[in-house]
Every structure is written in C-alpha cells, then in structure tokens.
N, C-alpha and C positions, 0 to 999 in steps of 0.2 A: 405347657407342652410344645408351644412354638410351631404350630401348624401354619404353613404359609402357602398361599397360591401365588405363583409368579408368572405374570403374563410374558409369553415368549414372542419377541418381535422378530419376525422373519420378513425382511423387506428387500425389494429390488430397487427402490427409489427413495430419495431423501424425503419426499413428500409423504409417502406411505409410512415411513418410519416415524415422522413427526406426528402424523394423524393418529397412529396407534398409541403412541406415548400419551397424547392428549386424552384419548378415550379412557385410559386406565389410571392415569396419574392420581386422580382424587381418591382412589380406592385401595391402593397398594403402597407398600414401602420399598418394593424392589421390582426391577424388571430384568429379564434375560434377553440379551441380544444374540441372535443366532448368526454366526459368521461362517460362511462356506466359500471355499476357493475353487470349486469345480474340479478339484484333484483328489482330495481325501474322500469327498463325496461328489456325486455327479452334478449336484445343484450348485449355483453360485449366487451369492447375495450381494447387496450393496457394498462397495469397497469402503474400508474404514476411513479413507481420505475424505469421504463425503458424509460421514456420520454427523448428524446435528448434535449440539451439546445436550447432555442429559440434564433435565431440570434439577436445581438444587433441592436437597431433601429426598431425592429418589436414588436409592442404591442401584448400582448396575453390576450385573455379572455377564461376562461374555463367553458364550459357548463356542469354542473354537474348533470347528469341524474342518480342519485345515492340515496340510502336510507339514508346515513349519510353524508350529504354534508360537514359538518365542519371537519369530519375526513379526507376527501379528500383534503380540503383546507390545512390542516396540512401536509398531505403527499406530496402535490405538492410544497408547500412552495415557491411560486414565488412572491417575494415582488413587490408590485406595479401593479400586474396583477388584472384583473377583474374576479370575480367569480360569475357566473350566477347560482343561486340556486333556485330550484323549491319550491314554497311555499307549495306544496303538501307534501314535505318531511320535513317540519319544524314544530316543536311544538310551537316555539316562534320566530316569524319573526324578531321582534325588537332586541331580544337578539342575533340572528344569525348574523344580520347586524353588531352589535357591536363587536362580536367576530371576524368576518372577518377583520374588521378594526384593531383590536388589533394584528392580525396576519400579518398585513402589506399589506393587499389587499384592493380592492374596491369591493363593493357588487352591484349586479344587481339581480332583481327578475325575475324568469321565470314562465310563466303561461301555463299549459297544456290546451288543447282546452275546457275542461269542467269547468275550473276555471274562475270566473268572474273577470273583471277589478278591481272591488272594493277590491279584495284581496291585490292588490299592491298600490292602490291610497293613503292610509294613510302614506306610507313610501317614497313617491317620493322625499322628501327633503333629504333623507338619502342615496339614491342609485344613481348609474351611469345611469341606464336606465331600461326599462322593456322589457323582451324578450317574445313576444307572439308566442307561437307555432302554426303554421298554418298547422301542421299535428300532429298526435299522436306521442309522442317521442319514439325513439328507432331504427328506420331504415331510411336510405337515400333513395331517389327516390319515395317517396309517393306523392299523388296528393294534391295540394294546397286546403285548406278549405276556400272558399270565405266567409263562415259564420263567420269567425273570424274578418272580416272587421269592423263591429260595435264596437267590443272590441278595435281594434286599434284606431278607431276614438275617443272613449270615453277616452282612456288613453291619447291620443294626446291633446284633449281639456282640460284635467285635468292638462296639463303641463309636461307630461312624454315625454322623448326621447324614441321612440319605435323602437325595432328591431323585425324583423320576421325571422322565421326559419322553413323551410319545404315547399317543392313544389315550391321553388324559381326558376323562369325561366323568359325569356322574355315574357311579358304579365301579369304574376302574380305580378311581381315587380311593374309594372305600377299601377295595381289595389291597391296594398297595400300602395304605395306611395300616391295615391289619398286619401286614408283613413287616412294618417298621419304618416306612417312609414318612417324613414330616414336611417335605417340600415338594411342590407339584408344579412343574412348568407346563403351561397350557397356552396353545396358540389358537387353533380352530375352535376349541371349546369355549373360548372367550370372544374372539374376533368375528366368528361366523354368526354370532347371536345378536339379536336386535338390541339387547340391553346388557352391555358388558358388566355393569355393576351387579345385576341380578345373577349373571352367569358366574361371576367370581364368588358371590355369596353362596350359591348352590353347591359349587365345588368345595368350598370351605365346610359347609354343613355335612357334606358327604364324607369328608375326611374325619370330622369330629364324631360322626355317628359310628365309625369303626371302633372308637374307644368307649363311647357311652353304652354300647351294647356288649362290650367285652366282659 
C-alpha cells in the first residue's frame, strides 16, 4: 500500500535543521524540507545557501512555499530530489515540471486549500505526487481542515498519489487515509513529542487502521 510518514523539517537555523534530521533519520526513508521566502507565505525559513547536506540513504523532498519556485530549485540544486511546487506560484505548470526535470529533480504539485483538484489532474502522468495542504501554508501547528477530504478523494480516484500536510496527528491521519492519502508530512506531531520514533509509529498505525477497518 506504501503508507509513509514523512517528517517535515521547518527550521530557521542550520543547527535546528541538523538536529531534527538526526532525530528521525533512523526511522524513515524520506524527509520533507519546508522552504518559505516570507513572500508567498508570511513565514521565512533557513536560506537554502545554509542547508546542511542530507545524509546518504535519506530521500529529500522540498516543499517550496515561495514566489519563484524554479529559482529555489536552482539554489537548492539537489539532484534526484523531489520539488513540491505550488500551482498558485506558477504561470505555466507544464513548463515548470519540464524545467525541474532538466535541473535533475522530480516534480510534485502542491495545492493550497482554495485550489481545486482539477489544477493538478492534467499533469498526473508527469509528476511524483500531489501535495494537498490540509491547512493554509506558512506555519506549523494549525488545525486540520477536514473540508479537504473530498479533494483528496477526487485526486486519489483520478490516479494520483496523494500526500497531505497540515494538522497531521493521530485521528486526522486516519481520516485522510480513508479519503485516499498515502503520504503524511508531520512536523509538530513528531518533533513536539518526547519520543519521535514512537510518534512516527503511532501515526503509521493510525493510517493503516483506516484500511484494516474498511
């Protein structure tokens, strides 16, 4: 089934970035790095120029909450990584996907809450997955928007691999999994807990329970 819990690294310093990666590296195969420019969203994270290297064997996806996603793809320049770009920040979605590929990356499309599923559906054959924001992008710790579940279902039925990001915790993971999500980006649900390993396991079990009881 490929259910995956993906720790989301939202950091303002290199030291915090490195510490969070160390905490979760033994328990996951992929991390998400949240990148914010203070323009597309009000928050601003660590500049890509100061990103520490990602440990070998750990996949990276960069959630680009920025006004000029392709500029950040060039700045990050991580070959083989997935770049999650917001359709709201793109003038030409197809061209952006092509440019990410030319730069050695893989593309995923991110949809803010007010953006319909149809914005991504024409491009499903060209992308890794669709990231459905289940909060408004910009800050960790917001309440999960259950109103996004029909969008998750629509994308899943259209053949998309769906990730959710925002308000991810035990209970909301189960709901989103029932709607069709298989990837769950979690920040505070992991890093605010005393035992990250246990937190990841509990989120994973919550997702799996949506299917065992179906």
